[in-house]
C-alpha positions in Angstrom: 5.6 197.7 112.0 4.7 200.5 109.7 7.1 203.0 108.1 7.6 205.2 105.1 10.3 203.0 103.7 7.8 201.2 101.4 6.7 204.5 100.0 10.2 205.8 99.4 11.2 202.6 97.8 8.2 202.7 95.5 9.0 206.2 94.4 12.7 205.3 93.8 11.9 202.1 91.9 9.2 203.6 89.6 11.5 206.7 89.0 14.5 204.5 88.2 12.5 202.3 85.8 11.0 205.3 84.1 14.3 207.1 83.7 16.3 204.1 82.4 13.6 203.3 79.9 13.4 206.8 78.6 17.1 207.2 78.5 18.2 203.8 77.2 15.3 202.2 75.4 14.1 205.2 73.3 16.5 206.9 70.8 15.8 210.4 72.0 17.9 213.3 70.8 19.8 214.1 74.0 22.9 216.3 74.1 24.4 218.5 76.8 24.0 218.5 80.6 20.7 220.4 80.6 19.0 217.8 78.5 20.5 215.0 80.6 19.2 216.7 83.7 15.7 217.1 82.1 15.7 213.4 81.3 16.3 212.6 85.0 14.0 215.3 86.4 10.8 214.8 84.4 10.0 211.2 85.5 10.7 212.2 89.2 8.2 215.0 89.1 5.6 212.8 87.5 6.1 209.9 90.0 5.9 212.3 93.0 2.7 213.8 91.6 1.1 210.3 91.1 2.3 209.2 94.5 0.6 212.2 96.2 -2.6 211.4 94.3 -2.5 207.8 95.5 -1.9 209.0 99.1 -4.8 211.4 98.9 -7.3 209.0 97.3 -6.3 205.7 98.9 -4.9 206.7 102.3 -5.8 203.3 104.0 -4.9 201.2 101.0 -1.7 203.0 99.9 0.4 199.9 99.4 -2.2 198.5 97.0 -2.4 201.8 95.2 1.4 202.1 94.8 1.6 198.5 93.5 -1.1 199.3 91.0 0.8 202.4 90.0 4.0 200.4 89.4 2.3 197.9 87.2 0.3 200.6 85.4 3.3 202.7 84.6 5.1 199.5 83.5 2.3 198.7 81.1 2.3 202.2 79.7 6.1 202.2 79.1 5.9 198.7 77.5 3.1 199.9 75.2 5.2 202.9 74.3 8.2 200.8 73.6 6.4 198.3 71.3 4.8 201.2 69.4 8.1 203.0 69.2 9.9 199.9 67.8 7.2 199.6 65.1 6.5 203.2 64.1 9.6 205.1 65.6 7.0 207.3 67.3 5.0 207.6 70.5 1.3 206.6 71.0 -1.3 209.2 70.7 -5.0 209.0 71.5 -6.2 209.3 67.9 -3.9 206.4 67.0 -5.3 204.3 69.8 -8.8 204.9 68.3 -7.7 203.7 64.8 -8.3 200.0 65.0 -6.5 199.3 61.7 -3.4 201.2 62.8 -3.3 199.2 66.1 -4.0 195.9 64.3 -0.8 196.5 62.3 1.0 196.8 65.6 -0.4 194.0 67.6 -0.1 191.4 64.9 3.6 191.9 65.1 3.9 192.4 68.9 5.8 189.2 69.5 8.4 190.1 67.0 8.8 193.6 68.6 9.2 192.3 72.2 12.7 191.9 73.5 14.0 189.6 76.3 14.7 192.5 78.6 11.1 193.8 78.5 9.9 191.8 81.5 12.3 193.8 83.6 9.9 196.7 83.3 7.6 195.0 85.7 10.2 194.2 88.3 9.3 197.1 90.5 5.7 196.0 90.8 6.8 192.4 91.7 9.2 193.6 94.3 6.6 195.9 95.9 4.1 193.0 95.9 6.5 190.8 97.7 7.3 193.6 100.2 3.7 194.3 100.8 3.1 190.6 101.5 5.3 190.9 104.5 3.4 192.8 107.2 6.6 194.4 108.6 6.9 196.4 105.3 3.4 197.8 105.2 3.5 201.6 104.7 2.2 204.0 107.3 -0.7 206.2 105.9 0.4 209.6 104.9 -1.3 212.4 106.7 -2.6 215.4 104.7 0.6 217.4 105.5 2.9 214.8 104.0 0.6 214.4 101.0 0.5 218.2 100.5 4.3 218.4 100.8 4.7 215.7 98.1 2.2 217.5 95.9 4.0 220.8 96.4 7.4 219.2 95.7 6.0 217.6 92.5 4.5 220.9 91.4 7.8 222.7 92.0 9.7 220.1 90.0 7.2 220.2 87.2 7.5 224.0 87.0 11.3 223.7 87.0 11.1 221.0 84.4 8.9 223.1 82.1 11.1 226.2 82.6 14.3 224.3 81.7 12.5 222.7 78.7 11.3 226.1 77.4 14.9 227.5 77.7 16.2 224.6 75.6 13.2 224.6 73.1 11.0 227.7 73.2 7.3 227.3 72.5 7.6 223.7 73.4 3.9 223.0 74.2 2.4 225.5 71.8 4.3 224.9 68.6 5.9 221.5 69.1 5.7 219.0 66.2 8.4 216.5 67.2 7.1 214.0 69.8 10.6 212.7 70.5 11.7 216.2 71.6 8.5 216.4 73.7 9.1 213.2 75.5 12.7 214.1 76.1 11.7 217.5 77.5 8.6 216.6 79.7 8.8 212.8 80.0 6.6 210.0 78.8 3.9 210.4 81.5 3.5 214.1 81.1 3.5 213.7 77.3 0.5 211.4 77.6 -1.3 213.9 79.7 -0.4 216.7 77.2 -1.7 214.5 74.4 -5.0 213.9 76.2 -5.5 217.6 76.7 -4.8 218.3 73.0 -7.2 215.6 71.9 -9.9 216.9 74.2 -9.5 220.4 72.6 -9.6 219.0 69.0 -13.3 218.6 68.8 -14.0 222.1 70.0 -11.8 223.7 67.4 -14.3 222.9 64.6 -17.3 223.9 66.6 -15.8 227.3 67.6 -14.3 228.1 64.2 -15.5 231.2 62.4 -14.9 232.8 59.0 -12.3 235.1 60.6 -10.3 232.0 61.5 -10.2 231.0 57.8 -9.1 234.5 56.7 -6.3 234.4 59.3 -5.1 231.0 58.3 -5.4 231.7 54.6 -2.9 234.6 54.8 -0.1 232.0 54.5 -1.1 231.4 50.9 -0.5 235.0 50.0 3.1 234.7 51.4 4.0 231.6 49.3 6.0 232.4 46.2 4.3 232.1 42.8 5.3 229.3 40.5 7.3 230.3 37.5 5.6 227.8 35.1 7.7 226.0 32.5 5.7 226.6 29.3 7.4 223.8 27.5 5.7 221.2 29.8 2.4 222.9 30.4 -0.3 220.6 28.9 2.3 218.1 27.6 0.0 215.3 28.9 -3.3 217.1 28.3 -6.2 214.7 27.9 -4.3 211.6 28.9 -5.3 209.1 31.5 -3.5 209.4 34.8 -2.2 206.4 36.7 -1.0 207.5 40.2 0.8 204.5 41.8 1.7 204.3 45.5 4.8 202.2 46.0 4.4 200.8 49.5 7.3 201.5 51.8 9.8 202.1 49.0 12.7 204.3 49.8 15.1 205.8 47.3 18.2 204.1 48.6 17.0 200.9 47.0 17.0 202.3 43.5 20.0 201.6 41.4 21.4 199.4 44.3 22.9 196.0 43.8 22.7 193.3 46.4 25.3 190.6 46.0 25.9 191.8 42.5 22.2 191.8 41.5 19.9 194.8 40.9 17.2 195.2 43.6 15.0 197.2 41.2 15.9 196.4 37.6 12.7 197.5 36.0 12.4 200.8 37.9 16.1 201.5 37.0 15.2 201.1 33.3 12.1 203.2 33.7 14.0 206.0 35.3 16.0 206.5 32.1 12.9 207.3 30.1 11.1 209.3 32.8 11.4 212.5 34.9 13.2 210.9 37.9 13.4 213.1 41.0 16.5 212.6 43.1 15.5 214.9 45.9 11.9 213.9 46.5 10.8 213.3 50.1 7.9 211.7 51.9 6.2 214.0 54.4 4.0 211.6 56.2 3.1 211.5 59.9 1.4 208.8 61.9 -1.1 208.2 59.1 1.7 206.7 56.9 0.1 205.7 53.5 -3.1 207.6 54.1 -1.1 210.7 55.0 0.7 210.4 51.6 -2.6 210.2 49.9 -3.8 213.3 51.8 -0.7 215.2 51.0 -1.0 214.5 47.2 -4.8 214.9 46.9 -5.1 218.1 49.0 -1.6 219.7 49.1 -2.1 220.2 52.8 0.1 218.7 55.6 -1.1 215.7 57.6 -1.9 216.2 61.3 0.7 216.0 64.1 -1.2 213.1 65.7 -3.4 210.5 64.3 -4.6 210.3 60.7 -6.8 212.8 58.9 -8.5 209.9 57.2 -10.0 209.0 60.6 -10.3 212.2 62.4 -11.5 214.6 59.7 -13.2 212.7 57.0 -16.3 215.0 57.1 -14.3 218.2 56.3 -14.6 220.3 53.2 -11.5 219.9 51.0 -10.1 221.4 47.7 -8.5 218.4 45.9 -6.7 217.1 42.9 -9.5 214.7 42.0 -12.0 217.6 42.1 -9.8 219.7 39.9 -9.5 216.9 37.4 -13.3 216.3 37.4 -13.7 219.8 36.2 -11.5 218.9 33.3 -13.7 216.0 32.4 -11.9 213.2 34.2 -13.5 210.2 35.8 -11.8 209.6 39.2 -11.3 206.2 40.9 -9.2 204.7 43.7 -8.0 201.1 43.7 -7.0 199.3 46.9 -7.7 195.6 47.5 -8.8 196.0 51.1 -12.0 196.6 52.9 -13.6 200.1 52.5 -13.4 200.5 56.3 -9.6 200.0 56.3 -8.2 203.4 57.2 -11.7 204.8 56.7 -11.2 205.0 53.0 -14.8 204.3 52.3 -15.7 207.6 53.9 -12.7 209.7 53.0 -12.5 209.0 49.3 -15.8 210.6 48.5 -14.7 213.7 50.6 -11.6 213.9 48.4 -13.6 213.7 45.2 -13.3 210.1 44.0 -16.3 208.9 42.0 -15.5 205.2 42.5 -13.6 203.1 45.1 -12.6 199.7 43.9 -12.1 197.8 47.2 -11.5 194.1 48.0 -15.1 193.4 47.1 -14.1 194.1 43.4 -11.1 191.7 43.4 -10.8 188.0 43.2 -8.7 187.1 46.3 -7.8 183.6 47.2 -5.0 181.6 48.9 -3.0 181.4 45.7 -2.8 185.2 45.1 -2.6 186.3 48.7 0.7 187.5 50.3 1.0 189.0 53.8 -1.6 191.7 54.2 -3.8 190.6 51.3 -3.8 190.4 47.5 -0.3 190.3 46.1 0.8 193.2 44.0 1.1 191.3 40.7 -2.5 190.1 40.8 -3.6 193.5 42.2 -2.1 195.3 39.2 -3.5 192.9 36.6 -7.0 193.0 38.0 -6.9 196.8 38.5 -5.8 197.5 34.9 -8.7 195.4 33.7 -11.1 197.4 35.9 -9.6 200.8 34.9 -10.0 199.9 31.2 -13.7 200.0 31.7 -13.7 203.6 33.0 -14.8 206.5 30.8 -11.7 208.2 29.4 -9.8 210.3 30.3 -9.6 208.9 33.9 -7.6 209.5 37.0 -6.8 206.2 38.7 -5.0 205.9 42.0 -3.5 202.5 42.9 -2.3 201.6 46.4 0.1 198.6 46.5 0.4 196.4 49.6 2.9 193.5 49.4 6.0 195.6 50.4 4.5 196.2 53.8 6.0 195.5 57.2 6.9 192.8 58.3 8.0 192.2 54.7 7.0 188.5 54.5 7.5 186.7 51.2 7.6 183.0 50.6 10.4 181.3 48.6 8.2 180.8 45.5 8.0 184.6 45.0 11.5 185.6 45.9 13.7 186.9 43.1 16.4 188.0 45.5 17.6 186.2 48.7 17.2 187.9 52.0 20.0 190.4 52.9 22.4 189.4 55.7 22.6 191.8 58.6 21.6 192.2 62.3 18.2 193.4 61.3 15.6 190.8 60.2 13.4 193.6 59.0 16.0 195.0 56.6 16.9 191.5 55.5 13.3 190.7 54.5 12.8 194.2 53.0 15.2 193.5 50.2 13.3 190.6 48.5 9.9 192.3 48.9 11.3 195.4 47.2 12.5 193.2 44.4 9.0 191.6 44.2 7.4 195.1 44.0 9.7 196.0 41.2 8.6 192.9 39.3 4.9 193.8 40.0 5.4 197.3 38.5 6.8 195.7 35.4 3.8 193.4 35.1 1.6 196.5 35.5 3.1 198.2 32.5 2.7 195.0 30.5 -1.0 194.9 31.4 -1.5 198.6 30.5 0.1 198.0 27.1 -2.1 194.9 26.5 -5.2 197.0 27.2 -4.1 199.6 24.7 -3.8 202.3 27.4 -0.1 203.0 27.4 0.3 205.7 24.8 -2.8 207.5 26.1 -1.7 207.7 29.7 0.8 209.4 32.0 2.3 207.4 34.9 3.2 208.8 38.3 5.0 206.4 40.7 5.9 207.5 44.2 7.1 206.0 47.4 4.6 206.6 50.2 6.7 206.5 53.4 9.8 204.9 54.9 10.1 201.2 55.2 13.1 201.0 57.4 13.0 203.0 60.6 15.9 204.3 62.7 15.7 201.2 64.9 17.7 199.5 62.2 20.4 202.1 61.8 23.2 199.6 62.5 22.1 197.4 59.6 21.4 200.4 57.4 25.0 201.6 58.0 26.2 198.2 56.8 24.1 198.3 53.7 25.1 201.8 52.8 28.8 201.3 53.6 28.8 204.0 56.4 30.4 203.8 59.8 27.1 205.0 61.4 23.8 206.7 60.6 23.6 210.3 61.8 20.5 212.5 62.2 21.5 214.1 58.9 21.6 210.7 57.3 18.2 209.9 58.7 16.6 212.9 57.0 18.3 212.0 53.7 17.0 208.5 54.0 13.4 209.9 53.9 13.8 210.3 50.1 11.4 208.2 48.2 11.1 207.6 44.5 9.1 209.9 42.2 9.0 208.9 38.5 6.8 210.7 36.1 6.6 208.7 32.8 5.0 210.3 29.8 5.2 208.0 26.7 6.7 209.9 23.8 8.1 212.7 26.0 11.9 212.4 26.8 12.6 212.4 30.6 15.6 213.5 32.6 17.0 213.4 36.1 15.6 216.1 38.2 17.6 217.6 41.1 14.5 219.6 42.4 14.0 219.5 46.1 10.4 218.7 46.8 7.9 216.4 48.5 4.5 214.7 48.2 2.7 218.0 48.9 4.0 219.3 45.5 2.3 216.7 43.3 -1.1 218.5 43.2 0.1 221.6 41.2 2.7 219.5 39.3 0.2 217.1 37.8 -2.3 219.8 37.0 0.5 221.7 35.1 1.4 218.7 33.0 -2.3 218.1 32.2 -2.8 221.7 31.1 -5.0 222.6 34.0 -4.8 225.0 36.9 -5.9 224.7 40.6 -9.3 226.2 41.3 -7.9 228.7 43.8 -4.7 229.5 45.7 -5.4 227.3 48.8 -2.6 224.8 48.5 1.0 224.6 49.9 2.7 222.7 47.1 4.7 224.2 44.3 5.0 222.9 40.7 8.1 220.7 40.6 8.9 221.8 37.1 8.6 225.5 37.8 11.6 227.7 37.1 13.0 229.4 40.1 10.7 227.5 42.6 11.9 227.5 46.2 14.0 224.4 47.0 12.3 223.7 50.2 10.5 220.7 51.7 9.0 220.6 55.2 8.4 217.4 57.3 5.7 216.8 59.7 8.0 217.1 62.8 9.3 220.5 61.7 12.5 219.3 60.1 13.2 220.6 56.6 15.6 220.3 53.6 16.6 223.1 51.2 19.1 223.0 48.3 21.9 223.9 50.9 20.6 223.0 54.3 19.2 220.2 56.4 17.5 220.9 59.7 16.4 218.2 62.2 16.4 217.7 66.0 17.2 221.3 66.7 20.4 221.0 64.6 21.4 222.6 61.3 23.6 220.8 58.8 25.4 221.7 55.6 23.7 219.6 52.9 26.7 219.1 50.8 29.1 217.9 53.6 26.6 216.6 56.2 28.5 218.6 58.8 26.8 220.5 61.6 26.8 224.3 61.2 25.6 227.4 63.1 21.9 227.1 63.8 21.4 230.7 62.7 21.7 229.6 59.1 18.5 227.6 59.4 16.4 230.1 61.4 14.6 231.8 58.5 13.5 228.5 57.0 12.6 227.2 60.5 10.0 230.0 60.9 8.6 229.3 57.4 8.3 225.6 58.3 6.5 226.3 61.5 4.1 228.8 59.9 3.1 226.3 57.2 2.5 223.5 59.6 0.5 225.7 62.0 -1.7 227.1 59.2 -2.4 223.8 57.7 -3.3 222.3 61.1 -5.7 225.2 61.7 -7.4 224.6 58.4 -7.9 220.9 59.1 -8.8 221.1 62.8 -11.3 223.9 62.1 -12.6 222.6 58.8 -11.9 226.1 57.6 -12.4 225.5 53.9 -16.1 225.4 54.5 -15.8 229.2 54.8 -14.4 229.7 51.3 -16.8 231.9 49.4 -19.1 229.7 47.3 -18.9 226.8 49.7 -22.1 225.0 50.7 -23.7 227.2 53.3 -25.0 224.2 55.2 -21.4 223.0 55.7 -20.5 226.2 57.6 -22.7 225.3 60.6 
């Protein structure tokens, strides 16, 4: 006997799986009945549309098509879940094409899988069992039923979009937060949206014209001018520059004691003799460490999806290394990994680096290898020896590696025991941070041994977060809080910034800033100026500079406000306030992100007067 019960059961089962996964497994910002309704509505519209497509394309094999649909959607949701647990984000096509990014993920997939995950495939198994019994085989849908399902799906999708726009205007045209996108249109529709965006990306460069550059460049005329601090201009002129990326180090670990012992004793001492910034934030997106490099080197924002290092390594840029080369500096990057890793071998020349010291330049063996590769102590010691051979003055960027997820460290290298909480990730993070601190101390010892200390300036910064929101319960325990709020999550994006200039007294700096500000800040200290006005950062030492930092998802922090997930908070108290207080800054944040994206997607700097004419084609 044939009936429609099989089809209706398939629709209900796939919808229920999709709704429960989106609502319970992802930590999406849901509040109010409208958003709750959206969360239930968007997977139903998607499932109906996919069912209608199956009925039209596989009329005689509809049961097989629906079983395949069930397993396919389960696999997609499972991939989203694993990716979300690792990156606190959703998969995008550019990320799927980045093999190194995905290798980071799949090497840890077993640790990220939870016992309840096989339940995602329960609907496919039940449908397979039902189809095996002939009495449950579905009757083919005629074209009228198929059209009716398609019409109902279209109506629900239109209703879904209308409601989503009322909650978040310009959702699809100016959306930077993928969690809000998934909450509003659902996981399946989000992936369709991402595919359309990715398809359009290649055409943006081909179709870009000089007028597009002129339009995008207007934002730079609107940015406030820096009120330079004359007492610090050129204070480090002619000195070598060591720019050190501290992998996954967040500010909450500085000056913190674990069981009565300092987690970062050397950095704590270094802070007292350095310019130490208490309100410095990372601004990275999916490119993580490479995004931090891009922010600092170009003073542009990273892309909303994927990593610029992969997608736009052939662009024309105006960069910090290029500015320093005009001042007579040799420029070099040091990272003990393969040149193809994160496409650095191609991106570094585009950013103006003369030399890239990769894994081929280091002695790596089983004794000095930890986790992802060469341990940080050996990396620093070998890097300083290589840097000492460079012409002076030089600009040397060093990328550390040991304090990288999953934060593995053997007993022989532990200076602190693992923390005790419900999060294995946070527990392991504590001893690897302590190891990183020791490695930085050894770096300074090596610099002094080479006679480079007094002739150099040292800039140490955290590249991105190490502990995601998936570990909020354990983080609340560590910080002594009852829970971690969205406001707290933004505040936890603070990363260290220490600028150490031997012979120059330092001080604690309350300036609100981010990685994008390091470009003009370093040039100011070295007595140089940017080649032109095409950069978003502002000098961190400038008098009267705007206290404003923008994140890749559109969130921002000022001296008085914190904005995130469509909510405005008083910075001093952490309490939620009227959203109107954040509106002026919200528009500025969107304008900056939109203009920066246009520049990168269109490769618009090739249209700057004086650029190589061949690059404009």
